[in-house]
C-alpha positions, 0 to 999 in steps of 0.5 A: 487486480493489483495492490501495492504495500509500501516497505521498510527493511521487509516489513510495511510501513508505518509512514506512507511517505517514507517507504523504502520500497513497495511491494506488489502483489498481481491477483487472480482468484483471491490468490496471489499469482506474482510479487515483486519489489521497487524502490519508488522516485522520491518522495513529492506532494502527488507523485506517489499516487499516479506512479502507483496509478501508472503501474495499475495499482486498485488497491493501498494497503498502508500503516498510515496516511496523510488525508490529503494523500488518501484524497489523491490516491480517491482521485487517482482511482486506488482504494486505500486501507490505513491502519494494517500492521507493520508485519510482513508484506505477504502477510498482510496481502494473504490475511486482507484476500481471507478477511482477517486482516486486522487494522489498527489506527491511521499514526499518520493523521496529518 
């Protein structure tokens, strides 16, 4: 499994489309086996879902994301979780894997 977390200044970005980078986590047996960060291509409708699909991402954990973007991810076979807190991406993923990630509201409902 591969998880992508949009980040800004070392924390989860609350506005998905405005992130500075993505932190990628490779998961085996519910454990993080690899972590790396990469800058995304320029933001435009439909670009990020295709780019993340080509990176082999199965799950995106975000703070906020519009419904159109969520639909595009679904069309690309990528699960999306929204409402995650603006904390360090490794903690977001660890909390998710341990079943204790607390989600709030999707702040990007547009």
